[in-house]
mmCIF file of the N, C-alpha and C atoms, coordinates in Angstrom:
data_MODEL
# 
_entry.id   MODEL 
# 
loop_
_atom_site.group_PDB 
_atom_site.id 
_atom_site.type_symbol 
_atom_site.label_atom_id 
_atom_site.label_alt_id 
_atom_site.label_comp_id 
_atom_site.label_asym_id 
_atom_site.label_entity_id 
_atom_site.label_seq_id 
_atom_site.pdbx_PDB_ins_code 
_atom_site.Cartn_x 
_atom_site.Cartn_y 
_atom_site.Cartn_z 
_atom_site.occupancy 
_atom_site.B_iso_or_equiv 
_atom_site.pdbx_formal_charge 
_atom_site.auth_seq_id 
_atom_site.auth_comp_id 
_atom_site.auth_asym_id 
_atom_site.auth_atom_id 
_atom_site.pdbx_PDB_model_num 
ATOM 1   N N  . MET A 1 1  ? 105.543 151.276 50.577 1.00 0.00 ? 1  MET A N  1 
ATOM 2   C CA . MET A 1 1  ? 104.811 150.355 51.410 1.00 0.00 ? 1  MET A CA 1 
ATOM 3   C C  . MET A 1 1  ? 103.305 150.442 51.112 1.00 0.00 ? 1  MET A C  1 
ATOM 4   N N  . PHE A 1 2  ? 102.724 151.615 51.294 1.00 0.00 ? 2  PHE A N  1 
ATOM 5   C CA . PHE A 1 2  ? 101.309 151.814 50.994 1.00 0.00 ? 2  PHE A CA 1 
ATOM 6   C C  . PHE A 1 2  ? 101.054 153.295 50.781 1.00 0.00 ? 2  PHE A C  1 
ATOM 7   N N  . ARG A 1 3  ? 99.940  153.580 50.126 1.00 0.00 ? 3  ARG A N  1 
ATOM 8   C CA . ARG A 1 3  ? 99.513  154.969 49.932 1.00 0.00 ? 3  ARG A CA 1 
ATOM 9   C C  . ARG A 1 3  ? 97.994  154.966 49.809 1.00 0.00 ? 3  ARG A C  1 
ATOM 10  N N  . TYR A 1 4  ? 97.350  155.772 50.624 1.00 0.00 ? 4  TYR A N  1 
ATOM 11  C CA . TYR A 1 4  ? 95.900  155.911 50.595 1.00 0.00 ? 4  TYR A CA 1 
ATOM 12  C C  . TYR A 1 4  ? 95.549  157.371 50.383 1.00 0.00 ? 4  TYR A C  1 
ATOM 13  N N  . GLU A 1 5  ? 94.437  157.577 49.719 1.00 0.00 ? 5  GLU A N  1 
ATOM 14  C CA . GLU A 1 5  ? 93.918  158.921 49.535 1.00 0.00 ? 5  GLU A CA 1 
ATOM 15  C C  . GLU A 1 5  ? 92.455  158.904 49.960 1.00 0.00 ? 5  GLU A C  1 
ATOM 16  N N  . ALA A 1 6  ? 92.066  159.915 50.728 1.00 0.00 ? 6  ALA A N  1 
ATOM 17  C CA . ALA A 1 6  ? 90.669  160.060 51.147 1.00 0.00 ? 6  ALA A CA 1 
ATOM 18  C C  . ALA A 1 6  ? 90.098  161.269 50.439 1.00 0.00 ? 6  ALA A C  1 
ATOM 19  N N  . ARG A 1 7  ? 88.918  161.051 49.820 1.00 0.00 ? 7  ARG A N  1 
ATOM 20  C CA . ARG A 1 7  ? 88.262  162.126 49.074 1.00 0.00 ? 7  ARG A CA 1 
ATOM 21  C C  . ARG A 1 7  ? 86.861  162.351 49.623 1.00 0.00 ? 7  ARG A C  1 
ATOM 22  N N  . LEU A 1 8  ? 86.470  163.591 49.628 1.00 0.00 ? 8  LEU A N  1 
ATOM 23  C CA . LEU A 1 8  ? 85.127  163.966 50.061 1.00 0.00 ? 8  LEU A CA 1 
ATOM 24  C C  . LEU A 1 8  ? 84.559  164.900 49.007 1.00 0.00 ? 8  LEU A C  1 
ATOM 25  N N  . ASP A 1 9  ? 83.439  164.519 48.438 1.00 0.00 ? 9  ASP A N  1 
ATOM 26  C CA . ASP A 1 9  ? 82.806  165.297 47.368 1.00 0.00 ? 9  ASP A CA 1 
ATOM 27  C C  . ASP A 1 9  ? 83.778  165.554 46.212 1.00 0.00 ? 9  ASP A C  1 
ATOM 28  N N  . GLY A 1 10 ? 84.593  164.554 45.896 1.00 0.00 ? 10 GLY A N  1 
ATOM 29  C CA . GLY A 1 10 ? 85.527  164.645 44.784 1.00 0.00 ? 10 GLY A CA 1 
ATOM 30  C C  . GLY A 1 10 ? 86.824  165.374 45.075 1.00 0.00 ? 10 GLY A C  1 
ATOM 31  N N  . ARG A 1 11 ? 86.959  165.889 46.273 1.00 0.00 ? 11 ARG A N  1 
ATOM 32  C CA . ARG A 1 11 ? 88.157  166.660 46.657 1.00 0.00 ? 11 ARG A CA 1 
ATOM 33  C C  . ARG A 1 11 ? 89.030  165.827 47.585 1.00 0.00 ? 11 ARG A C  1 
ATOM 34  N N  . THR A 1 12 ? 90.326  165.742 47.285 1.00 0.00 ? 12 THR A N  1 
ATOM 35  C CA . THR A 1 12 ? 91.258  165.039 48.173 1.00 0.00 ? 12 THR A CA 1 
ATOM 36  C C  . THR A 1 12 ? 91.383  165.831 49.456 1.00 0.00 ? 12 THR A C  1 
ATOM 37  N N  . ILE A 1 13 ? 91.198  165.134 50.606 1.00 0.00 ? 13 ILE A N  1 
ATOM 38  C CA . ILE A 1 13 ? 91.341  165.836 51.877 1.00 0.00 ? 13 ILE A CA 1 
ATOM 39  C C  . ILE A 1 13 ? 92.510  165.296 52.704 1.00 0.00 ? 13 ILE A C  1 
ATOM 40  N N  . VAL A 1 14 ? 92.889  164.039 52.477 1.00 0.00 ? 14 VAL A N  1 
ATOM 41  C CA . VAL A 1 14 ? 94.006  163.456 53.223 1.00 0.00 ? 14 VAL A CA 1 
ATOM 42  C C  . VAL A 1 14 ? 94.702  162.404 52.364 1.00 0.00 ? 14 VAL A C  1 
ATOM 43  N N  . THR A 1 15 ? 96.043  162.371 52.455 1.00 0.00 ? 15 THR A N  1 
ATOM 44  C CA . THR A 1 15 ? 96.797  161.244 51.919 1.00 0.00 ? 15 THR A CA 1 
ATOM 45  C C  . THR A 1 15 ? 97.640  160.682 53.053 1.00 0.00 ? 15 THR A C  1 
ATOM 46  N N  . LEU A 1 16 ? 97.791  159.367 53.045 1.00 0.00 ? 16 LEU A N  1 
ATOM 47  C CA . LEU A 1 16 ? 98.626  158.649 54.017 1.00 0.00 ? 16 LEU A CA 1 
ATOM 48  C C  . LEU A 1 16 ? 99.585  157.783 53.232 1.00 0.00 ? 16 LEU A C  1 
ATOM 49  N N  . GLN A 1 17 ? 100.869 157.860 53.578 1.00 0.00 ? 17 GLN A N  1 
ATOM 50  C CA . GLN A 1 17 ? 101.856 157.067 52.861 1.00 0.00 ? 17 GLN A CA 1 
ATOM 51  C C  . GLN A 1 17 ? 102.833 156.456 53.844 1.00 0.00 ? 17 GLN A C  1 
ATOM 52  N N  . GLY A 1 18 ? 103.079 155.162 53.705 1.00 0.00 ? 18 GLY A N  1 
ATOM 53  C CA . GLY A 1 18 ? 104.029 154.465 54.564 1.00 0.00 ? 18 GLY A CA 1 
ATOM 54  C C  . GLY A 1 18 ? 105.402 154.440 53.936 1.00 0.00 ? 18 GLY A C  1 
ATOM 55  N N  . VAL A 1 19 ? 106.419 154.757 54.744 1.00 0.00 ? 19 VAL A N  1 
ATOM 56  C CA . VAL A 1 19 ? 107.798 154.797 54.274 1.00 0.00 ? 19 VAL A CA 1 
ATOM 57  C C  . VAL A 1 19 ? 108.670 154.053 55.281 1.00 0.00 ? 19 VAL A C  1 
ATOM 58  N N  . GLU A 1 20 ? 109.500 153.141 54.777 1.00 0.00 ? 20 GLU A N  1 
ATOM 59  C CA . GLU A 1 20 ? 110.421 152.410 55.652 1.00 0.00 ? 20 GLU A CA 1 
ATOM 60  C C  . GLU A 1 20 ? 111.309 153.372 56.424 1.00 0.00 ? 20 GLU A C  1 
ATOM 61  N N  . ALA A 1 21 ? 111.481 153.097 57.703 1.00 0.00 ? 21 ALA A N  1 
ATOM 62  C CA . ALA A 1 21 ? 112.353 153.919 58.544 1.00 0.00 ? 21 ALA A CA 1 
ATOM 63  C C  . ALA A 1 21 ? 113.550 153.078 58.973 1.00 0.00 ? 21 ALA A C  1 
ATOM 64  N N  . ALA A 1 22 ? 114.581 153.735 59.377 1.00 0.00 ? 22 ALA A N  1 
ATOM 65  C CA . ALA A 1 22 ? 115.772 153.036 59.847 1.00 0.00 ? 22 ALA A CA 1 
ATOM 66  C C  . ALA A 1 22 ? 115.433 152.184 61.060 1.00 0.00 ? 22 ALA A C  1 
ATOM 67  N N  . GLY A 1 23 ? 116.070 151.041 61.174 1.00 0.00 ? 23 GLY A N  1 
ATOM 68  C CA . GLY A 1 23 ? 115.879 150.193 62.336 1.00 0.00 ? 23 GLY A CA 1 
ATOM 69  C C  . GLY A 1 23 ? 114.626 149.337 62.292 1.00 0.00 ? 23 GLY A C  1 
ATOM 70  N N  . GLY A 1 24 ? 113.996 149.213 61.121 1.00 0.00 ? 24 GLY A N  1 
ATOM 71  C CA . GLY A 1 24 ? 112.826 148.364 61.002 1.00 0.00 ? 24 GLY A CA 1 
ATOM 72  C C  . GLY A 1 24 ? 111.507 149.029 61.315 1.00 0.00 ? 24 GLY A C  1 
ATOM 73  N N  . GLY A 1 25 ? 111.532 150.311 61.605 1.00 0.00 ? 25 GLY A N  1 
ATOM 74  C CA . GLY A 1 25 ? 110.296 151.033 61.892 1.00 0.00 ? 25 GLY A CA 1 
ATOM 75  C C  . GLY A 1 25 ? 109.598 151.458 60.617 1.00 0.00 ? 25 GLY A C  1 
ATOM 76  N N  . LEU A 1 26 ? 108.515 152.187 60.797 1.00 0.00 ? 26 LEU A N  1 
ATOM 77  C CA . LEU A 1 26 ? 107.760 152.677 59.658 1.00 0.00 ? 26 LEU A CA 1 
ATOM 78  C C  . LEU A 1 26 ? 107.274 154.085 59.965 1.00 0.00 ? 26 LEU A C  1 
ATOM 79  N N  . ASP A 1 27 ? 107.470 154.981 59.011 1.00 0.00 ? 27 ASP A N  1 
ATOM 80  C CA . ASP A 1 27 ? 106.960 156.342 59.123 1.00 0.00 ? 27 ASP A CA 1 
ATOM 81  C C  . ASP A 1 27 ? 105.698 156.446 58.282 1.00 0.00 ? 27 ASP A C  1 
ATOM 82  N N  . VAL A 1 28 ? 104.699 157.131 58.814 1.00 0.00 ? 28 VAL A N  1 
ATOM 83  C CA . VAL A 1 28 ? 103.472 157.393 58.070 1.00 0.00 ? 28 VAL A CA 1 
ATOM 84  C C  . VAL A 1 28 ? 103.446 158.896 57.798 1.00 0.00 ? 28 VAL A C  1 
ATOM 85  N N  . GLU A 1 29 ? 103.599 159.239 56.530 1.00 0.00 ? 29 GLU A N  1 
ATOM 86  C CA . GLU A 1 29 ? 103.570 160.637 56.118 1.00 0.00 ? 29 GLU A CA 1 
ATOM 87  C C  . GLU A 1 29 ? 102.131 161.001 55.772 1.00 0.00 ? 29 GLU A C  1 
ATOM 88  N N  . THR A 1 30 ? 101.646 162.097 56.333 1.00 0.00 ? 30 THR A N  1 
ATOM 89  C CA . THR A 1 30 ? 100.284 162.540 56.050 1.00 0.00 ? 30 THR A CA 1 
ATOM 90  C C  . THR A 1 30 ? 100.319 163.924 55.416 1.00 0.00 ? 30 THR A C  1 
ATOM 91  N N  . THR A 1 31 ? 99.385  164.125 54.517 1.00 0.00 ? 31 THR A N  1 
ATOM 92  C CA . THR A 1 31 ? 99.170  165.426 53.906 1.00 0.00 ? 31 THR A CA 1 
ATOM 93  C C  . THR A 1 31 ? 97.685  165.702 54.012 1.00 0.00 ? 31 THR A C  1 
ATOM 94  N N  . ALA A 1 32 ? 97.330  166.808 54.628 1.00 0.00 ? 32 ALA A N  1 
ATOM 95  C CA . ALA A 1 32 ? 95.916  167.149 54.829 1.00 0.00 ? 32 ALA A CA 1 
ATOM 96  C C  . ALA A 1 32 ? 95.587  168.442 54.099 1.00 0.00 ? 32 ALA A C  1 
ATOM 97  N N  . TYR A 1 33 ? 94.420  168.436 53.491 1.00 0.00 ? 33 TYR A N  1 
ATOM 98  C CA . TYR A 1 33 ? 93.880  169.593 52.784 1.00 0.00 ? 33 TYR A CA 1 
ATOM 99  C C  . TYR A 1 33 ? 92.586  169.976 53.503 1.00 0.00 ? 33 TYR A C  1 
ATOM 100 N N  . PRO A 1 34 ? 92.669  170.779 54.556 1.00 0.00 ? 34 PRO A N  1 
ATOM 101 C CA . PRO A 1 34 ? 91.492  171.099 55.366 1.00 0.00 ? 34 PRO A CA 1 
ATOM 102 C C  . PRO A 1 34 ? 90.337  171.669 54.544 1.00 0.00 ? 34 PRO A C  1 
ATOM 103 N N  . LEU A 1 35 ? 89.132  171.254 54.885 1.00 0.00 ? 35 LEU A N  1 
ATOM 104 C CA . LEU A 1 35 ? 87.940  171.681 54.151 1.00 0.00 ? 35 LEU A CA 1 
ATOM 105 C C  . LEU A 1 35 ? 87.687  173.172 54.270 1.00 0.00 ? 35 LEU A C  1 
ATOM 106 N N  . GLY A 1 36 ? 88.110  173.799 55.346 1.00 0.00 ? 36 GLY A N  1 
ATOM 107 C CA . GLY A 1 36 ? 87.878  175.215 55.536 1.00 0.00 ? 36 GLY A CA 1 
ATOM 108 C C  . GLY A 1 36 ? 88.811  176.104 54.735 1.00 0.00 ? 36 GLY A C  1 
ATOM 109 N N  . ARG A 1 37 ? 89.770  175.499 54.069 1.00 0.00 ? 37 ARG A N  1 
ATOM 110 C CA . ARG A 1 37 ? 90.726  176.273 53.277 1.00 0.00 ? 37 ARG A CA 1 
ATOM 111 C C  . ARG A 1 37 ? 90.391  176.153 51.802 1.00 0.00 ? 37 ARG A C  1 
ATOM 112 N N  . THR A 1 38 ? 90.878  177.107 51.036 1.00 0.00 ? 38 THR A N  1 
ATOM 113 C CA . THR A 1 38 ? 90.678  177.024 49.591 1.00 0.00 ? 38 THR A CA 1 
ATOM 114 C C  . THR A 1 38 ? 91.677  176.013 49.015 1.00 0.00 ? 38 THR A C  1 
ATOM 115 N N  . PRO A 1 39 ? 91.324  175.387 47.903 1.00 0.00 ? 39 PRO A N  1 
ATOM 116 C CA . PRO A 1 39 ? 92.202  174.359 47.324 1.00 0.00 ? 39 PRO A CA 1 
ATOM 117 C C  . PRO A 1 39 ? 93.590  174.855 46.935 1.00 0.00 ? 39 PRO A C  1 
ATOM 118 N N  . ASP A 1 40 ? 93.772  176.155 46.751 1.00 0.00 ? 40 ASP A N  1 
ATOM 119 C CA . ASP A 1 40 ? 95.087  176.660 46.355 1.00 0.00 ? 40 ASP A CA 1 
ATOM 120 C C  . ASP A 1 40 ? 96.009  176.940 47.545 1.00 0.00 ? 40 ASP A C  1 
ATOM 121 N N  . GLU A 1 41 ? 95.504  176.832 48.770 1.00 0.00 ? 41 GLU A N  1 
ATOM 122 C CA . GLU A 1 41 ? 96.357  177.019 49.947 1.00 0.00 ? 41 GLU A CA 1 
ATOM 123 C C  . GLU A 1 41 ? 97.230  175.787 50.148 1.00 0.00 ? 41 GLU A C  1 
ATOM 124 N N  . PRO A 1 42 ? 98.428  175.961 50.703 1.00 0.00 ? 42 PRO A N  1 
ATOM 125 C CA . PRO A 1 42 ? 99.316  174.807 50.883 1.00 0.00 ? 42 PRO A CA 1 
ATOM 126 C C  . PRO A 1 42 ? 98.736  173.810 51.893 1.00 0.00 ? 42 PRO A C  1 
ATOM 127 N N  . PRO A 1 43 ? 98.969  172.526 51.653 1.00 0.00 ? 43 PRO A N  1 
ATOM 128 C CA . PRO A 1 43 ? 98.463  171.505 52.570 1.00 0.00 ? 43 PRO A CA 1 
ATOM 129 C C  . PRO A 1 43 ? 99.290  171.448 53.851 1.00 0.00 ? 43 PRO A C  1 
ATOM 130 N N  . LEU A 1 44 ? 98.774  170.728 54.819 1.00 0.00 ? 44 LEU A N  1 
ATOM 131 C CA . LEU A 1 44 ? 99.476  170.496 56.084 1.00 0.00 ? 44 LEU A CA 1 
ATOM 132 C C  . LEU A 1 44 ? 100.178 169.142 56.010 1.00 0.00 ? 44 LEU A C  1 
ATOM 133 N N  . HIS A 1 45 ? 101.475 169.130 56.303 1.00 0.00 ? 45 HIS A N  1 
ATOM 134 C CA . HIS A 1 45 ? 102.259 167.889 56.272 1.00 0.00 ? 45 HIS A CA 1 
ATOM 135 C C  . HIS A 1 45 ? 102.641 167.491 57.692 1.00 0.00 ? 45 HIS A C  1 
ATOM 136 N N  . ARG A 1 46 ? 102.565 166.204 57.955 1.00 0.00 ? 46 ARG A N  1 
ATOM 137 C CA . ARG A 1 46 ? 102.968 165.700 59.265 1.00 0.00 ? 46 ARG A CA 1 
ATOM 138 C C  . ARG A 1 46 ? 103.440 164.261 59.114 1.00 0.00 ? 46 ARG A C  1 
ATOM 139 N N  . MET A 1 47 ? 104.429 163.879 59.927 1.00 0.00 ? 47 MET A N  1 
ATOM 140 C CA . MET A 1 47 ? 104.925 162.519 59.902 1.00 0.00 ? 47 MET A CA 1 
ATOM 141 C C  . MET A 1 47 ? 104.761 161.893 61.282 1.00 0.00 ? 47 MET A C  1 
ATOM 142 N N  . PHE A 1 48 ? 104.314 160.648 61.281 1.00 0.00 ? 48 PHE A N  1 
ATOM 143 C CA . PHE A 1 48 ? 104.169 159.872 62.506 1.00 0.00 ? 48 PHE A CA 1 
ATOM 144 C C  . PHE A 1 48 ? 105.123 158.690 62.399 1.00 0.00 ? 48 PHE A C  1 
ATOM 145 N N  . SER A 1 49 ? 105.987 158.518 63.384 1.00 0.00 ? 49 SER A N  1 
ATOM 146 C CA . SER A 1 49 ? 106.972 157.437 63.366 1.00 0.00 ? 49 SER A CA 1 
ATOM 147 C C  . SER A 1 49 ? 106.556 156.335 64.322 1.00 0.00 ? 49 SER A C  1 
ATOM 148 N N  . PHE A 1 50 ? 106.690 155.092 63.857 1.00 0.00 ? 50 PHE A N  1 
ATOM 149 C CA . PHE A 1 50 ? 106.319 153.928 64.653 1.00 0.00 ? 50 PHE A CA 1 
ATOM 150 C C  . PHE A 1 50 ? 107.491 152.950 64.690 1.00 0.00 ? 50 PHE A C  1 
ATOM 151 N N  . PRO A 1 51 ? 107.653 152.249 65.820 1.00 0.00 ? 51 PRO A N  1 
ATOM 152 C CA . PRO A 1 51 ? 108.794 151.345 65.963 1.00 0.00 ? 51 PRO A CA 1 
ATOM 153 C C  . PRO A 1 51 ? 108.683 150.086 65.101 1.00 0.00 ? 51 PRO A C  1 
ATOM 154 N N  . ASN A 1 52 ? 107.448 149.737 64.680 1.00 0.00 ? 52 ASN A N  1 
ATOM 155 C CA . ASN A 1 52 ? 107.291 148.547 63.835 1.00 0.00 ? 52 ASN A CA 1 
ATOM 156 C C  . ASN A 1 52 ? 106.074 148.716 62.921 1.00 0.00 ? 52 ASN A C  1 
ATOM 157 N N  . HIS A 1 53 ? 105.990 147.817 61.966 1.00 0.00 ? 53 HIS A N  1 
ATOM 158 C CA . HIS A 1 53 ? 104.925 147.887 60.961 1.00 0.00 ? 53 HIS A CA 1 
ATOM 159 C C  . HIS A 1 53 ? 103.548 147.643 61.572 1.00 0.00 ? 53 HIS A C  1 
ATOM 160 N N  . GLU A 1 54 ? 103.465 146.782 62.563 1.00 0.00 ? 54 GLU A N  1 
ATOM 161 C CA . GLU A 1 54 ? 102.178 146.451 63.175 1.00 0.00 ? 54 GLU A CA 1 
ATOM 162 C C  . GLU A 1 54 ? 101.526 147.690 63.808 1.00 0.00 ? 54 GLU A C  1 
ATOM 163 N N  . LYS A 1 55 ? 102.299 148.452 64.548 1.00 0.00 ? 55 LYS A N  1 
ATOM 164 C CA . LYS A 1 55 ? 101.752 149.654 65.196 1.00 0.00 ? 55 LYS A CA 1 
ATOM 165 C C  . LYS A 1 55 ? 101.361 150.705 64.162 1.00 0.00 ? 55 LYS A C  1 
ATOM 166 N N  . ALA A 1 56 ? 102.156 150.839 63.126 1.00 0.00 ? 56 ALA A N  1 
ATOM 167 C CA . ALA A 1 56 ? 101.827 151.789 62.057 1.00 0.00 ? 56 ALA A CA 1 
ATOM 168 C C  . ALA A 1 56 ? 100.547 151.364 61.349 1.00 0.00 ? 56 ALA A C  1 
ATOM 169 N N  . ARG A 1 57 ? 100.402 150.076 61.104 1.00 0.00 ? 57 ARG A N  1 
ATOM 170 C CA . ARG A 1 57 ? 99.216  149.555 60.429 1.00 0.00 ? 57 ARG A CA 1 
ATOM 171 C C  . ARG A 1 57 ? 97.954  149.805 61.255 1.00 0.00 ? 57 ARG A C  1 
ATOM 172 N N  . ARG A 1 58 ? 98.061  149.611 62.563 1.00 0.00 ? 58 ARG A N  1 
ATOM 173 C CA . ARG A 1 58 ? 96.907  149.873 63.442 1.00 0.00 ? 58 ARG A CA 1 
ATOM 174 C C  . ARG A 1 58 ? 96.500  151.341 63.380 1.00 0.00 ? 58 ARG A C  1 
ATOM 175 N N  . PHE A 1 59 ? 97.482  152.226 63.417 1.00 0.00 ? 59 PHE A N  1 
ATOM 176 C CA . PHE A 1 59 ? 97.220  153.665 63.318 1.00 0.00 ? 59 PHE A CA 1 
ATOM 177 C C  . PHE A 1 59 ? 96.506  153.984 62.010 1.00 0.00 ? 59 PHE A C  1 
ATOM 178 N N  . VAL A 1 60 ? 97.037  153.490 60.903 1.00 0.00 ? 60 VAL A N  1 
ATOM 179 C CA . VAL A 1 60 ? 96.461  153.773 59.589 1.00 0.00 ? 60 VAL A CA 1 
ATOM 180 C C  . VAL A 1 60 ? 95.050  153.207 59.491 1.00 0.00 ? 60 VAL A C  1 
ATOM 181 N N  . ASP A 1 61 ? 94.842  151.993 59.988 1.00 0.00 ? 61 ASP A N  1 
ATOM 182 C CA . ASP A 1 61 ? 93.506  151.387 59.952 1.00 0.00 ? 61 ASP A CA 1 
ATOM 183 C C  . ASP A 1 61 ? 92.492  152.229 60.721 1.00 0.00 ? 61 ASP A C  1 
ATOM 184 N N  . GLU A 1 62 ? 92.893  152.758 61.864 1.00 0.00 ? 62 GLU A N  1 
ATOM 185 C CA . GLU A 1 62 ? 91.987  153.598 62.655 1.00 0.00 ? 62 GLU A CA 1 
ATOM 186 C C  . GLU A 1 62 ? 91.686  154.913 61.949 1.00 0.00 ? 62 GLU A C  1 
ATOM 187 N N  . VAL A 1 63 ? 92.689  155.504 61.326 1.00 0.00 ? 63 VAL A N  1 
ATOM 188 C CA . VAL A 1 63 ? 92.469  156.745 60.580 1.00 0.00 ? 63 VAL A CA 1 
ATOM 189 C C  . VAL A 1 63 ? 91.514  156.488 59.410 1.00 0.00 ? 63 VAL A C  1 
ATOM 190 N N  . LEU A 1 64 ? 91.742  155.406 58.678 1.00 0.00 ? 64 LEU A N  1 
ATOM 191 C CA . LEU A 1 64 ? 90.892  155.089 57.532 1.00 0.00 ? 64 LEU A CA 1 
ATOM 192 C C  . LEU A 1 64 ? 89.450  154.812 57.967 1.00 0.00 ? 64 LEU A C  1 
ATOM 193 N N  . THR A 1 65 ? 89.279  154.127 59.082 1.00 0.00 ? 65 THR A N  1 
ATOM 194 C CA . THR A 1 65 ? 87.934  153.864 59.601 1.00 0.00 ? 65 THR A CA 1 
ATOM 195 C C  . THR A 1 65 ? 87.233  155.169 59.953 1.00 0.00 ? 65 THR A C  1 
ATOM 196 N N  . THR A 1 66 ? 87.950  156.073 60.587 1.00 0.00 ? 66 THR A N  1 
ATOM 197 C CA . THR A 1 66 ? 87.380  157.375 60.946 1.00 0.00 ? 66 THR A CA 1 
ATOM 198 C C  . THR A 1 66 ? 86.970  158.149 59.689 1.00 0.00 ? 66 THR A C  1 
ATOM 199 N N  . LEU A 1 67 ? 87.808  158.115 58.672 1.00 0.00 ? 67 LEU A N  1 
ATOM 200 C CA . LEU A 1 67 ? 87.486  158.805 57.427 1.00 0.00 ? 67 LEU A CA 1 
ATOM 201 C C  . LEU A 1 67 ? 86.269  158.185 56.739 1.00 0.00 ? 67 LEU A C  1 
ATOM 202 N N  . GLU A 1 68 ? 86.137  156.865 56.820 1.00 0.00 ? 68 GLU A N  1 
ATOM 203 C CA . GLU A 1 68 ? 84.951  156.200 56.258 1.00 0.00 ? 68 GLU A CA 1 
ATOM 204 C C  . GLU A 1 68 ? 83.683  156.669 56.961 1.00 0.00 ? 68 GLU A C  1 
ATOM 205 N N  . TYR A 1 69 ? 83.747  156.802 58.293 1.00 0.00 ? 69 TYR A N  1 
ATOM 206 C CA . TYR A 1 69 ? 82.593  157.289 59.052 1.00 0.00 ? 69 TYR A CA 1 
ATOM 207 C C  . TYR A 1 69 ? 82.217  158.711 58.650 1.00 0.00 ? 69 TYR A C  1 
ATOM 208 N N  . GLN A 1 70 ? 83.181  159.451 58.118 1.00 0.00 ? 70 GLN A N  1 
ATOM 209 C CA . GLN A 1 70 ? 82.930  160.823 57.673 1.00 0.00 ? 70 GLN A CA 1 
ATOM 210 C C  . GLN A 1 70 ? 82.505  160.869 56.203 1.00 0.00 ? 70 GLN A C  1 
ATOM 211 N N  . ASN A 1 71 ? 82.146  159.701 55.665 1.00 0.00 ? 71 ASN A N  1 
ATOM 212 C CA . ASN A 1 71 ? 81.670  159.565 54.277 1.00 0.00 ? 71 ASN A CA 1 
ATOM 213 C C  . ASN A 1 71 ? 82.725  159.863 53.224 1.00 0.00 ? 71 ASN A C  1 
ATOM 214 N N  . CYS A 1 72 ? 83.980  159.624 53.553 1.00 0.00 ? 72 CYS A N  1 
ATOM 215 C CA . CYS A 1 72 ? 85.046  159.806 52.572 1.00 0.00 ? 72 CYS A CA 1 
ATOM 216 C C  . CYS A 1 72 ? 85.170  158.571 51.694 1.00 0.00 ? 72 CYS A C  1 
ATOM 217 N N  . LEU A 1 73 ? 85.548  158.788 50.452 1.00 0.00 ? 73 LEU A N  1 
ATOM 218 C CA . LEU A 1 73 ? 85.880  157.714 49.543 1.00 0.00 ? 73 LEU A CA 1 
ATOM 219 C C  . LEU A 1 73 ? 87.360  157.425 49.739 1.00 0.00 ? 73 LEU A C  1 
ATOM 220 N N  . LEU A 1 74 ? 87.707  156.172 50.032 1.00 0.00 ? 74 LEU A N  1 
ATOM 221 C CA . LEU A 1 74 ? 89.094  155.785 50.247 1.00 0.00 ? 74 LEU A CA 1 
ATOM 222 C C  . LEU A 1 74 ? 89.634  155.096 49.017 1.00 0.00 ? 74 LEU A C  1 
ATOM 223 N N  . VAL A 1 75 ? 90.804  155.540 48.586 1.00 0.00 ? 75 VAL A N  1 
ATOM 224 C CA . VAL A 1 75 ? 91.444  154.982 47.407 1.00 0.00 ? 75 VAL A CA 1 
ATOM 225 C C  . VAL A 1 75 ? 92.798  154.443 47.824 1.00 0.00 ? 75 VAL A C  1 
ATOM 226 N N  . ASP A 1 76 ? 93.004  153.148 47.572 1.00 0.00 ? 76 ASP A N  1 
ATOM 227 C CA . ASP A 1 76 ? 94.295  152.490 47.839 1.00 0.00 ? 76 ASP A CA 1 
ATOM 228 C C  . ASP A 1 76 ? 95.113  152.643 46.577 1.00 0.00 ? 76 ASP A C  1 
ATOM 229 N N  . GLU A 1 77 ? 96.134  153.482 46.629 1.00 0.00 ? 77 GLU A N  1 
ATOM 230 C CA . GLU A 1 77 ? 96.924  153.765 45.446 1.00 0.00 ? 77 GLU A CA 1 
ATOM 231 C C  . GLU A 1 77 ? 98.221  152.966 45.463 1.00 0.00 ? 77 GLU A C  1 
ATOM 232 N N  . PRO A 1 78 ? 98.658  152.504 44.291 1.00 0.00 ? 78 PRO A N  1 
ATOM 233 C CA . PRO A 1 78 ? 99.948  151.802 44.248 1.00 0.00 ? 78 PRO A CA 1 
ATOM 234 C C  . PRO A 1 78 ? 101.071 152.723 44.697 1.00 0.00 ? 78 PRO A C  1 
ATOM 235 N N  . SER A 1 79 ? 101.984 152.182 45.489 1.00 0.00 ? 79 SER A N  1 
ATOM 236 C CA . SER A 1 79 ? 103.094 153.020 45.966 1.00 0.00 ? 79 SER A CA 1 
ATOM 237 C C  . SER A 1 79 ? 104.353 152.733 45.200 1.00 0.00 ? 79 SER A C  1 
# 
């Protein structure tokens, strides 16, 4: 569906990926690489489930806006 990557100072800090869910919903899989950790530490994975694409899109748009305010470079990657 979609895949975004947020980078800060050349380092990936968050990825967001949309995956079709059963029943017409959409799951947003996130992977976070906290700035306080070293790059070799394992990332944090979390999934957010939404009943429809519209609600998932709103969530992703808000996350991306917040990351932009934090001076992150956003990359829309082909999924």
